[in-house]
ZARO-939379 format. One record per residue (C-alpha): residue in one letter; x, y, z. Coordinates in Angstrom, 1 decimal, always signed. Layout:
! residues N
BALUM residuo   east  north     up
BALUM       A      X      Y      Z
...
! end
This chain:
! residues 281
BALUM residuo   east  north     up
BALUM       M  +27.6   -6.5   +9.9
BALUM       G  +26.1  -10.0   +9.2
BALUM       L  +25.3  -12.0  +12.4
BALUM       G  +26.4   -9.1  +14.6
BALUM       V  +23.5   -7.0  +13.1
BALUM       L  +21.1   -9.9  +13.7
BALUM       R  +22.2  -10.1  +17.3
BALUM       E  +21.7   -6.4  +17.9
BALUM       A  +18.3   -6.6  +16.2
BALUM       A  +17.3   -9.6  +18.3
BALUM       A  +18.1   -7.7  +21.5
BALUM       E  +15.9   -4.8  +20.4
BALUM       A  +13.0   -6.5  +18.8
BALUM       P   +9.6   -6.7  +20.6
BALUM       R   +8.1  -10.0  +21.8
BALUM       E   +5.2   -9.5  +19.5
BALUM       A   +3.9  -11.0  +16.2
BALUM       G   +5.1   -9.3  +13.0
BALUM       V   +7.2   -9.3   +9.9
BALUM       Y  +10.9   -8.6   +9.7
BALUM       L  +13.1   -7.6   +6.8
BALUM       F  +16.8   -8.1   +6.2
BALUM       L  +18.3   -5.1   +4.4
BALUM       A  +21.5   -4.8   +2.4
BALUM       E  +24.0   -1.9   +2.2
BALUM       R  +21.7   +0.5   +0.2
BALUM       G  +18.4   -0.6   +1.8
BALUM       E  +17.7   -3.4   -0.7
BALUM       V  +15.3   -6.0   +0.8
BALUM       L  +17.1   -9.3   +0.9
BALUM       Y  +14.6  -11.4   +2.9
BALUM       V  +11.2  -11.1   +4.5
BALUM       G  +10.1  -13.3   +7.4
BALUM       K   +7.2  -13.6   +9.8
BALUM       A   +7.1  -14.5  +13.5
BALUM       G   +4.7  -15.0  +16.4
BALUM       D   +7.5  -13.6  +18.5
BALUM       L   +9.9  -11.3  +16.6
BALUM       R  +12.6  -11.3  +19.3
BALUM       Q  +12.6  -15.1  +19.5
BALUM       R  +12.7  -15.6  +15.8
BALUM       L  +15.6  -13.1  +15.3
BALUM       R  +17.5  -14.8  +18.1
BALUM       Q  +17.1  -18.1  +16.1
BALUM       H  +18.6  -16.3  +13.0
BALUM       A  +21.4  -14.9  +15.1
BALUM       A  +22.3  -18.3  +16.6
BALUM       V  +23.0  -19.9  +13.2
BALUM       K  +26.6  -21.2  +13.0
BALUM       G  +29.0  -22.1  +10.3
BALUM       P  +28.8  -23.4   +6.8
BALUM       G  +26.1  -25.8   +5.8
BALUM       S  +23.2  -23.8   +7.0
BALUM       G  +22.4  -22.7   +3.5
BALUM       L  +21.9  -19.1   +4.7
BALUM       D  +25.4  -17.8   +5.0
BALUM       E  +25.3  -15.6   +2.0
BALUM       R  +22.1  -14.0   +3.1
BALUM       Y  +23.5  -13.3   +6.6
BALUM       D  +26.8  -11.9   +5.3
BALUM       L  +24.9   -9.3   +3.3
BALUM       V  +22.7   -8.0   +6.1
BALUM       R  +23.4   -4.5   +7.2
BALUM       R  +20.1   -3.6   +8.9
BALUM       V  +17.0   -5.4  +10.2
BALUM       V  +13.6   -3.7  +10.5
BALUM       W  +10.3   -5.0  +11.5
BALUM       E   +6.6   -4.2  +11.5
BALUM       V   +4.3   -5.4  +14.3
BALUM       A   +1.1   -7.2  +13.5
BALUM       V   -2.0   -7.8  +15.5
BALUM       D   -1.4  -11.5  +15.6
BALUM       E   +0.6  -14.3  +14.0
BALUM       E   -2.0  -15.0  +11.3
BALUM       A   -1.9  -11.3  +10.3
BALUM       A   +1.9  -11.6  +10.2
BALUM       V   +1.6  -14.6   +7.9
BALUM       W   -0.6  -12.8   +5.5
BALUM       R   +1.5   -9.6   +5.6
BALUM       E   +4.6  -11.7   +4.8
BALUM       A   +2.9  -13.0   +1.6
BALUM       E   +2.0   -9.5   +0.6
BALUM       L   +5.5   -8.2   +1.1
BALUM       M   +7.1  -11.2   -0.7
BALUM       F   +4.8  -10.5   -3.7
BALUM       A   +5.5   -6.8   -3.8
BALUM       L   +9.2   -6.7   -2.9
BALUM       R  +10.4  -10.0   -4.5
BALUM       P  +13.2  -10.5   -2.0
BALUM       P  +15.9  -12.6   -3.6
BALUM       F  +16.6  -14.9   -0.6
BALUM       N  +13.0  -16.0   +0.0
BALUM       A  +12.0  -19.3   -1.4
BALUM       N   +9.3  -19.3   -4.1
BALUM       T   +9.6  -15.7   -5.1
BALUM       G  +10.8  -16.8   -8.4
BALUM       L  +13.5  -14.2   -8.7
BALUM       R  +16.5  -16.2   -9.6
BALUM       G  +16.4  -16.8  -13.3
BALUM       A  +12.6  -16.0  -13.5
BALUM       D  +10.9  -13.6  -15.8
BALUM       P   +9.0  -11.0  -13.8
BALUM       V   +6.7  -10.3  -16.7
BALUM       G   +5.8  -14.0  -16.8
BALUM       M   +5.2  -13.9  -13.0
BALUM       D   +2.8  -11.0  -13.4
BALUM       A   +1.0  -12.8  -16.2
BALUM       R   -0.1  -15.4  -13.6
BALUM       V   -1.8  -12.8  -11.3
BALUM       P   -5.5  -13.2  -12.0
BALUM       Y   -8.6  -11.1  -12.1
BALUM       V  -11.9  -12.7  -11.4
BALUM       V  -14.1  -12.0  -14.5
BALUM       V  -17.8  -12.5  -14.5
BALUM       R  -19.8  -12.6  -17.8
BALUM       E  -23.5  -12.8  -18.5
BALUM       L  -24.3  -15.9  -20.5
BALUM       A  -27.5  -17.3  -22.0
BALUM       A  -30.4  -18.7  -20.0
BALUM       G  -29.7  -16.8  -16.7
BALUM       T  -26.2  -18.2  -16.2
BALUM       L  -22.9  -16.5  -15.3
BALUM       G  -19.5  -17.5  -16.5
BALUM       F  -16.6  -17.1  -14.0
BALUM       S  -13.0  -17.1  -15.1
BALUM       L   -9.6  -16.3  -13.8
BALUM       E   -7.8  -14.1  -16.4
BALUM       P   -4.4  -12.3  -16.5
BALUM       A   -5.8   -9.0  -17.9
BALUM       V   -9.0   -7.0  -17.7
BALUM       P  -11.1   -8.1  -20.7
BALUM       S  -13.3   -5.9  -22.9
BALUM       I  -16.4   -8.0  -22.2
BALUM       G  -17.5   -8.9  -18.7
BALUM       K  -17.0   -7.4  -15.2
BALUM       A  -13.5   -7.8  -13.7
BALUM       Y  -12.5   -7.8  -10.0
BALUM       G   -9.1   -7.7   -8.5
BALUM       C   -6.3   -8.1   -9.2
BALUM       F   -5.9  -11.0   -6.7
BALUM       P   -2.2  -11.8   -6.4
BALUM       H   -2.7  -14.7   -4.0
BALUM       L   -5.5  -16.5   -6.0
BALUM       G   -4.7  -19.3   -8.3
BALUM       K   -3.0  -22.7   -8.7
BALUM       G   +0.5  -23.0   -7.3
BALUM       V   +0.2  -20.3   -4.7
BALUM       A   +1.5  -22.0   -1.6
BALUM       S   +1.3  -19.3   +1.1
BALUM       R   -1.4  -19.5   +3.7
BALUM       L   -3.0  -16.4   +2.3
BALUM       G   -2.9  -18.0   -1.2
BALUM       I   -4.6  -21.1   +0.1
BALUM       A   -7.2  -19.1   +1.9
BALUM       C   -8.0  -17.1   -1.3
BALUM       S   -7.9  -20.1   -3.7
BALUM       D   -9.9  -22.5   -1.6
BALUM       G  -12.3  -19.7   -0.6
BALUM       Y  -12.9  -18.7   -4.2
BALUM       T  -13.7  -22.3   -5.1
BALUM       A  -16.0  -22.6   -2.0
BALUM       L  -17.9  -19.5   -3.3
BALUM       L  -18.5  -21.2   -6.6
BALUM       R  -19.7  -24.3   -4.8
BALUM       L  -22.2  -22.3   -2.7
BALUM       L  -23.4  -20.6   -5.9
BALUM       W  -23.9  -24.0   -7.5
BALUM       A  -25.6  -25.4   -4.4
BALUM       A  -28.0  -22.4   -4.2
BALUM       S  -28.8  -22.8   -7.9
BALUM       G  -30.5  -26.1   -7.4
BALUM       E  -28.7  -27.6  -10.5
BALUM       G  -27.7  -31.2  -10.4
BALUM       S  -27.3  -33.6   -7.5
BALUM       H  -23.5  -34.1   -7.7
BALUM       T  -21.0  -31.3   -7.2
BALUM       P  -19.3  -30.6  -10.6
BALUM       A  -15.8  -31.9  -10.8
BALUM       A  -14.5  -28.4  -11.8
BALUM       I  -15.3  -27.1   -8.3
BALUM       T  -13.9  -30.0   -6.3
BALUM       R  -10.4  -28.7   -7.0
BALUM       S   -8.9  -25.4   -6.1
BALUM       A   -9.5  -22.2   -8.1
BALUM       P  -10.8  -23.5  -11.5
BALUM       E   -9.9  -21.3  -14.4
BALUM       S  -13.5  -21.2  -15.6
BALUM       F  -16.9  -22.3  -14.3
BALUM       V  -20.5  -21.7  -15.4
BALUM       V  -23.5  -21.6  -13.0
BALUM       A  -27.1  -20.4  -12.9
BALUM       V  -27.4  -17.3  -10.7
BALUM       Q  -30.7  -15.8   -9.8
BALUM       P  -31.2  -12.1  -10.7
BALUM       E  -31.7  -11.1   -7.0
BALUM       V  -28.3  -12.7   -6.2
BALUM       R  -26.3  -10.7   -8.8
BALUM       D  -26.1   -7.4   -7.0
BALUM       A  -24.9   -9.2   -3.8
BALUM       L  -22.4  -11.1   -5.8
BALUM       H  -21.0   -7.9   -7.3
BALUM       R  -20.7   -6.4   -3.8
BALUM       F  -19.0   -9.5   -2.4
BALUM       L  -16.4   -9.5   -5.2
BALUM       S  -16.0   -5.7   -4.8
BALUM       G  -15.2   -6.2   -1.1
BALUM       T  -18.2   -4.3   +0.3
BALUM       R  -20.5   -7.0   +1.6
BALUM       A  -19.7  -10.4   +3.0
BALUM       R  -23.3  -11.5   +3.7
BALUM       L  -23.6  -13.2   +0.3
BALUM       A  -22.0  -16.3   +1.8
BALUM       D  -24.7  -16.6   +4.5
BALUM       E  -27.4  -16.0   +2.0
BALUM       L  -26.2  -18.7   -0.4
BALUM       L  -26.0  -21.2   +2.5
BALUM       Q  -29.6  -20.4   +3.3
BALUM       A  -30.6  -20.7   -0.3
BALUM       A  -28.9  -24.1   -0.4
BALUM       G  -31.0  -25.4   +2.5
BALUM       H  -32.9  -27.7   +0.1
BALUM       R  -29.8  -29.7   -0.5
BALUM       P  -29.7  -33.1   +1.2
BALUM       A  -28.7  -33.2   +4.9
BALUM       F  -25.5  -35.0   +4.2
BALUM       M  -24.3  -32.0   +2.1
BALUM       Q  -25.0  -29.4   +4.8
BALUM       P  -21.9  -29.8   +6.9
BALUM       A  -19.7  -29.3   +3.9
BALUM       L  -21.7  -26.3   +2.8
BALUM       R  -21.3  -24.7   +6.2
BALUM       R  -17.6  -25.2   +5.9
BALUM       D  -17.7  -23.6   +2.4
BALUM       K  -19.4  -20.6   +3.9
BALUM       E  -16.6  -20.0   +6.3
BALUM       T  -14.0  -20.7   +3.6
BALUM       A  -15.6  -18.3   +1.2
BALUM       L  -15.4  -15.6   +3.8
BALUM       Q  -11.7  -16.2   +4.0
BALUM       F  -11.5  -15.4   +0.3
BALUM       F  -13.6  -12.3   +0.9
BALUM       V  -11.2  -11.0   +3.6
BALUM       G   -8.0  -12.0   +1.8
BALUM       G   -9.1  -11.0   -1.7
BALUM       P  -11.9   -8.5   -2.4
BALUM       K  -11.9   -6.8   +1.0
BALUM       L   -8.1   -6.5   +1.0
BALUM       V   -8.0   -5.0   -2.4
BALUM       R  -10.8   -2.4   -1.5
BALUM       A   -9.1   -1.5   +1.7
BALUM       R   -5.8   -0.9   -0.1
BALUM       R   -7.5   +1.3   -2.7
BALUM       L   -9.3   +3.4   -0.1
BALUM       R   -6.2   +3.7   +2.1
BALUM       H   -4.2   +5.1   -0.8
BALUM       G   -7.0   +7.1   -2.4
BALUM       V   -7.0   +5.1   -5.6
BALUM       R  -10.3   +5.7   -7.5
BALUM       A  -10.1   +2.8   -9.9
BALUM       R  -12.1   -0.2   -8.8
BALUM       V   -9.7   -2.6  -10.4
BALUM       L   -6.0   -2.5   -9.6
BALUM       D   -3.4   -3.6  -12.1
BALUM       V   -0.6   -5.7  -10.9
BALUM       E   +2.1   -3.1  -10.8
BALUM       T   -0.1   -0.6   -9.0
BALUM       Y   -0.9   -3.3   -6.4
BALUM       R   +2.8   -3.9   -5.9
BALUM       S   +3.6   -0.2   -5.7
BALUM       L   +0.9   +0.4   -3.0
BALUM       V   +2.3   -2.4   -0.8
BALUM       R   +5.8   -1.0   -1.3
BALUM       E   +4.6   +2.5   -0.3
BALUM       E   +3.1   +1.0   +2.9
BALUM       I   +6.3   -0.6   +4.0
BALUM       S   +8.7   +2.2   +2.9
BALUM       P   +8.5   +4.1   +6.2
BALUM       V   +9.6   +0.9   +8.0
BALUM       I  +12.5   +0.4   +5.5
BALUM       N  +13.6   +4.0   +5.5
BALUM       G  +12.9   +4.8   +9.1
! end
């Protein structure tokens, strides 16, 4: 048990990128980690010695180690964020388990809501529930302020970059609004041409990424000094597409879920279902 289990796992683990899970006596997930080289990372865990490491309790409880191979280290990093959100392992930092209210945690998981406003404008907001008015997309567990994972940064920065591209394509103003110079604003209003709206819907639904290119082209009238930042925004918005809308859609299709919008617990349960063969295997 404990470090002995880790040493055995380190001897068996592949030298590939992936995620690994420390399991307790009855299969409870204690900890989720990621690695570019699973064997090397588990060897590092197994080499920890004595008090003062801050990890002794976690290691003492470990009865089994399992892992899931990823295509590369970045995929492992994103998968770790998904598993931490779904499983809430108690020995991971920033999962908020110890003394936290799970309902309160779920209340911070947003949907992107788009509403038709006056004079050809759309209102964008991040909301904790699907509203009765407007079109909702999500949920997006890794989008919003205070999400520190690399997947969270990709989604939050990418969503804001999408809003900047919409603003730049609209032709409004000469200075970027302050609300979209920060990450993931809770609300924003921008003029959106009718021909863009279907593409926007498909982007947020995870079916078509070309909107980012089209908005960059539409923003070609902006001054030359703005163009390098807008090109970066295009790439960053695509990160949100991949880590947000496309990921949600792929998960729905993989599990045969017909609903276009996933509630938080359904999202969690689908991730748990994906990893259960690894845990139970």
